[in-house]
N, CA, C and O of each residue as an XYZ file, in Angstrom:
348
protein
N       0.729    -14.542     77.222
C       1.297    -15.540     78.083
C       2.562    -16.102     77.425
O       2.562    -16.428     76.238
N       3.621    -16.209     78.200
C       4.887    -16.721     77.693
C       4.871    -18.252     77.649
O       4.478    -18.906     78.615
N       5.300    -18.805     76.528
C       5.365    -20.263     76.389
C       6.597    -20.793     77.102
O       7.661    -20.173     77.082
N       6.438    -21.945     77.730
C       7.545    -22.586     78.428
C       8.183    -23.627     77.528
O       7.507    -24.249     76.709
N       9.472    -23.813     77.680
C      10.190    -24.832     76.925
C       9.851    -26.224     77.416
O       9.307    -26.392     78.508
N      10.172    -27.217     76.611
C       9.962    -28.614     76.964
C      11.293    -29.338     76.857
O      12.103    -29.036     75.981
N      11.512    -30.270     77.726
C      12.735    -31.048     77.712
C      12.482    -32.397     77.046
O      11.500    -33.074     77.350
N      13.372    -32.779     76.139
C      13.317    -34.080     75.478
C      14.608    -34.821     75.798
O      15.703    -34.284     75.634
N      14.466    -36.055     76.253
C      15.635    -36.882     76.554
C      15.750    -37.956     75.474
O      14.784    -38.668     75.201
N      16.940    -38.076     74.854
C      17.183    -39.076     73.819
C      18.049    -40.199     74.369
O      19.016    -39.959     75.092
N      17.688    -41.426     74.015
C      18.475    -42.587     74.409
C      18.792    -43.376     73.155
O      17.885    -43.850     72.471
N      20.078    -43.520     72.845
C      20.525    -44.300     71.693
C      20.651    -45.752     72.147
O      21.641    -46.129     72.773
N      19.644    -46.561     71.829
C      19.494    -47.915     72.362
C      20.730    -48.762     72.117
O      21.204    -49.440     73.029
N      21.259    -48.734     70.899
C      22.446    -49.533     70.596
C      23.708    -48.680     70.539
O      24.742    -49.130     70.046
N      23.626    -47.452     71.041
C      24.784    -46.569     71.085
C      25.082    -45.858     69.777
O      26.066    -45.122     69.695
N      24.268    -46.053     68.760
C      24.502    -45.455     67.441
C      23.422    -44.432     67.132
O      22.245    -44.679     67.394
N      23.804    -43.290     66.579
C      22.827    -42.256     66.239
C      21.893    -42.688     65.108
O      20.791    -42.155     64.981
N      22.316    -43.635     64.298
C      21.480    -44.083     63.180
C      20.807    -45.427     63.463
O      20.310    -46.079     62.544
N      20.791    -45.840     64.723
C      20.111    -47.068     65.126
C      18.784    -46.733     65.779
O      18.150    -45.739     65.424
N      18.361    -47.543     66.719
C      17.110    -47.300     67.434
C      17.330    -46.166     68.427
O      18.269    -46.194     69.223
N      16.455    -45.170     68.369
C      16.517    -44.029     69.285
C      15.180    -43.929     70.005
O      14.124    -43.962     69.375
N      15.229    -43.807     71.332
C      14.015    -43.599     72.125
C      14.062    -42.193     72.693
O      15.060    -41.788     73.289
N      12.980    -41.452     72.507
C      12.883    -40.096     73.044
C      11.782    -40.054     74.091
O      10.744    -40.700     73.952
N      12.030    -39.282     75.142
C      11.033    -39.090     76.196
C      10.780    -37.603     76.351
O      11.723    -36.815     76.430
N       9.521    -37.217     76.394
C       9.144    -35.861     76.753
C       8.849    -35.876     78.239
O       8.079    -36.710     78.716
N       9.448    -34.970     78.962
C       9.206    -34.927     80.390
C       7.720    -34.631     80.636
O       7.119    -33.838     79.912
N       7.139    -35.258     81.641
C       5.732    -35.122     82.015
C       4.789    -35.693     80.958
O       3.664    -35.218     80.805
N       5.243    -36.704     80.234
C       4.405    -37.425     79.267
C       4.691    -38.903     79.454
O       5.849    -39.275     79.642
N       3.687    -39.753     79.411
C       3.872    -41.168     79.725
C       4.323    -42.008     78.545
O       4.738    -43.150     78.743
N       4.261    -41.494     77.332
C       4.638    -42.268     76.160
C       6.101    -42.094     75.798
O       6.833    -41.345     76.445
N       6.507    -42.786     74.769
C       7.850    -42.680     74.222
C       7.748    -42.401     72.734
O       6.730    -42.691     72.104
N       8.799    -41.844     72.185
C       8.930    -41.695     70.745
C      10.107    -42.566     70.330
O      11.197    -42.457     70.892
N       9.883    -43.427     69.347
C      10.944    -44.274     68.835
C      11.279    -43.882     67.408
O      10.393    -43.559     66.617
N      12.547    -43.913     67.091
C      13.017    -43.799     65.708
C      13.909    -45.009     65.484
O      14.823    -45.274     66.265
N      13.635    -45.743     64.405
C      14.398    -46.969     64.156
C      14.463    -47.252     62.671
O      13.488    -47.043     61.949
N      15.618    -47.730     62.209
C      15.676    -48.217     60.834
C      14.737    -49.418     60.707
O      14.622    -50.211     61.642
N      14.083    -49.558     59.593
C      13.151    -50.668     59.390
C      13.829    -52.013     59.669
O      13.196    -52.941     60.173
N      15.096    -52.109     59.344
C      15.837    -53.357     59.571
C      15.974    -53.687     61.056
O      16.282    -54.828     61.402
N      15.752    -52.711     61.944
C      15.889    -52.924     63.387
C      14.560    -53.167     64.085
O      14.516    -53.227     65.314
N      13.480    -53.307     63.330
C      12.162    -53.458     63.943
C      12.089    -54.681     64.851
O      11.531    -54.600     65.945
N      12.642    -55.810     64.415
C      12.598    -57.023     65.239
C      13.290    -56.786     66.585
O      12.791    -57.222     67.622
N      14.433    -56.098     66.574
C      15.151    -55.775     67.809
C      14.316    -54.837     68.685
O      14.297    -54.979     69.908
N      13.632    -53.887     68.060
C      12.789    -52.950     68.806
C      11.644    -53.678     69.494
O      11.273    -53.324     70.614
N      11.082    -54.683     68.848
C       9.971    -55.433     69.427
C      10.371    -56.201     70.681
O       9.501    -56.615     71.447
N      11.659    -56.399     70.907
C      12.143    -57.095     72.101
C      12.250    -56.174     73.308
O      12.475    -56.648     74.422
N      12.092    -54.862     73.110
C      12.223    -53.899     74.205
C      10.946    -53.882     75.041
O       9.846    -53.743     74.507
N      11.102    -54.024     76.346
C       9.958    -54.080     77.250
C       9.109    -52.813     77.186
O       7.882    -52.889     77.238
N       9.742    -51.661     77.073
C       8.970    -50.413     77.058
C       8.275    -50.156     75.726
O       7.587    -49.145     75.578
N       8.441    -51.049     74.758
C       7.715    -50.935     73.486
C       6.265    -51.400     73.635
O       5.505    -51.362     72.667
N       5.876    -51.834     74.823
C       4.517    -52.305     75.056
C       3.552    -51.170     75.383
O       2.342    -51.396     75.397
N       4.040    -49.958     75.647
C       3.185    -48.862     76.071
C       2.692    -47.994     74.930
O       2.865    -48.320     73.756
N       2.074    -46.881     75.301
C       1.581    -45.940     74.296
C       2.734    -45.092     73.776
O       3.732    -44.887     74.467
N       2.586    -44.611     72.569
C       3.634    -43.758     72.033
C       3.523    -43.532     70.536
O       2.539    -43.893     69.891
N       4.551    -42.934     70.028
C       4.684    -42.629     68.607
C       5.962    -43.307     68.149
O       6.948    -43.343     68.885
N       5.951    -43.848     66.932
C       7.167    -44.473     66.426
C       7.395    -44.069     64.981
O       6.456    -43.750     64.251
N       8.654    -44.088     64.584
C       9.068    -43.767     63.227
C       9.789    -44.986     62.655
O      10.707    -45.514     63.283
N       9.388    -45.427     61.487
C      10.100    -46.495     60.788
C      10.793    -45.836     59.600
O      10.137    -45.259     58.732
N      12.110    -45.924     59.564
C      12.907    -45.200     58.583
C      13.601    -46.195     57.662
O      14.192    -47.169     58.127
N      13.529    -45.952     56.366
C      14.219    -46.808     55.399
C      14.651    -45.960     54.216
O      14.107    -44.881     53.980
N      15.632    -46.456     53.473
C      16.057    -45.758     52.262
C      14.927    -45.819     51.246
O      14.290    -46.858     51.076
N      14.686    -44.715     50.583
C      13.629    -44.640     49.590
C      13.966    -45.504     48.380
O      15.091    -45.478     47.880
N      12.993    -46.262     47.919
C      13.188    -47.071     46.717
C      12.968    -46.235     45.465
O      13.466    -46.577     44.392
N      12.222    -45.138     45.599
C      11.914    -44.300     44.442
C      12.936    -43.178     44.221
O      13.243    -42.828     43.081
N      13.455    -42.625     45.309
C      14.349    -41.469     45.213
C      15.720    -41.800     45.785
O      15.870    -41.949     46.997
N      16.699    -41.913     44.938
C      18.052    -42.275     45.362
C      18.602    -41.217     46.318
O      18.471    -40.017     46.076
N      19.211    -41.672     47.391
C      19.808    -40.773     48.372
C      18.812    -40.179     49.350
O      19.193    -39.354     50.181
N      17.556    -40.569     49.280
C      16.518    -40.068     50.178
C      16.023    -41.189     51.075
O      16.319    -42.363     50.850
N      15.263    -40.809     52.098
C      14.716    -41.778     53.030
C      13.198    -41.704     53.067
O      12.609    -40.645     52.850
N      12.579    -42.833     53.343
C      11.140    -42.894     53.589
C      10.946    -43.024     55.090
O      11.683    -43.752     55.755
N       9.962    -42.323     55.621
C       9.676    -42.376     57.053
C       8.199    -42.679     57.243
O       7.338    -41.986     56.702
N       7.916    -43.713     58.014
C       6.545    -44.032     58.400
C       6.392    -43.588     59.845
O       7.187    -43.979     60.699
N       5.381    -42.775     60.130
C       5.117    -42.296     61.481
C       3.864    -42.994     61.979
O       2.816    -42.944     61.336
N       3.980    -43.647     63.130
C       2.843    -44.365     63.697
C       2.563    -43.945     65.120
O       3.455    -43.488     65.835
N       1.326    -44.102     65.521
C       0.892    -43.800     66.882
C       0.191    -45.031     67.424
O      -0.538    -45.704     66.695
N       0.405    -45.329     68.693
C      -0.179    -46.545     69.259
C      -0.399    -46.410     70.759
O       0.297    -45.657     71.440
N      -1.369    -47.147     71.254
C      -1.570    -47.244     72.696
C      -1.043    -48.581     73.207
O      -0.904    -48.771     74.415
N      -0.753    -49.496     72.310
C      -0.151    -50.781     72.659
C       0.922    -51.070     71.615
O       0.727    -51.872     70.701
N       2.043    -50.407     71.771
C       3.101    -50.398     70.784
C       3.471    -51.730     70.184
O       3.568    -51.861     68.964
N       3.678    -52.710     71.018
C       4.170    -53.992     70.528
C       3.177    -54.629     69.555
O       3.590    -55.165     68.526
N       1.892    -54.582     69.856
C       0.905    -55.174     68.953
C       0.835    -54.399     67.642
O       0.789    -55.012     66.576
N       0.827    -53.091     67.690
C       0.716    -52.281     66.481
C       1.943    -52.446     65.597
O       1.814    -52.584     64.380
N       3.118    -52.432     66.185
C       4.338    -52.525     65.392
C       4.498    -53.890     64.730
O       5.190    -53.999     63.717
N       3.885    -54.914     65.270
C       3.981    -56.242     64.663
C       3.232    -56.325     63.338
O       3.405    -57.292     62.597
N       2.406    -55.333     63.027
C       1.698    -55.300     61.751
C       2.598    -54.837     60.609
O       2.202    -54.902     59.445
N       3.793    -54.376     60.929
C       4.736    -53.926     59.915
C       5.658    -55.075     59.539
O       5.996    -55.910     60.378
N       6.057    -55.114     58.289
C       6.977    -56.164     57.856
C       8.387    -55.833     58.304
O       8.764    -54.664     58.388
N       9.149    -56.850     58.587
C      10.555    -56.688     58.941
C      11.279    -57.849     58.436
O      12.493    -57.944     58.612
């Protein structure tokens, strides 16, 4: 059986590639967020952050110079889960 491709739509929330990014998979009800840790408070203000989804919290690594740390989270109530992270 041949596998079908999937479409992903990216939205740069603040217009910057290194800011908050929301991704949508077509035919899926959740969202994927990528955001610098410093932007978490701004992300919590987004209405669609209340739904189910996956999120990435990205920050510069404190241990490895020039590298990044990424926290990947999954939630069914995004806003409540993300508030458990420090910002």
